[in-house]
N, C-alpha and C positions, 0 to 999 in steps of 0.2 A: 678504113681507119675504125669507124665507128663500129664495125662488127667486130673488129678484134675488142676494142676498149668493152663493148656489151658482152661478148662472150667472159673477156677478165669479170667483170662486172659479177655478173652471172654464176662463176665457180666462184668465185670471192664468199659471195651469198649463201650456195649450196654447202662451202664447208663450213664456214660459222655456224651454219645451223644445223653441221653434226653435231658439233663441240656441245659437251655438258658444262655444267657452273664452274669445273675448275678449269674450263680451258682445256679438255682432253676428248681426244675422240671416243665415243660411245662404241664397244666393240659388245657385237651381239654374238651367241653362241650358235653356231649356226654346222660348221663344217663338220665336227666331230659330233656332232646330235643327227645328223643324216648318216653320217657312216655307222653310227652304232645302230640305227631302225634298219640300215639296208642288210647289215650282218645279220640281226636276230631275224628281219623276214629272211635271207636266203639260209640261213639255218634249219630252220623251221620247212623250207621248199626241200633240203636236204633229206630232212628228217622222214617228211611224207613221202619223198622219192621211195626210200629206203622200206618205209612200212608197205606202201603200195607192190613195189618189187623187190623182195626180201632176197631174191639170187641175182639181183643186178649187179656188175661192175662199177666202179669209181667213173671210167669213161664214158657209158650209156647214159649216167648219173649228171655228168657235167653237160654233152650233148640235149639232154631232155632239158634240162634246164636252163642251158644258153648260159652257164658257168664255165670259170677255168678251174683247171684241175687243182691248183694248189689250194682255194678256199673251199673246194669239194670238200678236200683230203682233210683240212682244218677242221669242220666241220664237224666230219666222221671222227674223228679224236676226239671232240668235247662231249659229241652225244656219247659216245665210249663210256668216257670218264662220268659222264651223268649217272650214266646205265650201271657201272660198276658202284658208283656211291649210294644209287638210292636201293 
């Protein structure tokens, strides 16, 4: 019983430690930032792959970079749009 009481007090302490001055929880910007960084890295990897292997297929790129077809196709479309604008 004492263990449950101590755990409850500790949990409440940790929860209140996360609150800001207005009594609202602090929200960190994490998931979106990580996703965009990974997307930029993957896009550059796809760009480098096709610069090194210009006559390669999308499937070979997927296997070489260990990515699925859908994001590779998306990055190819984005890269081609950037090249048209430049």
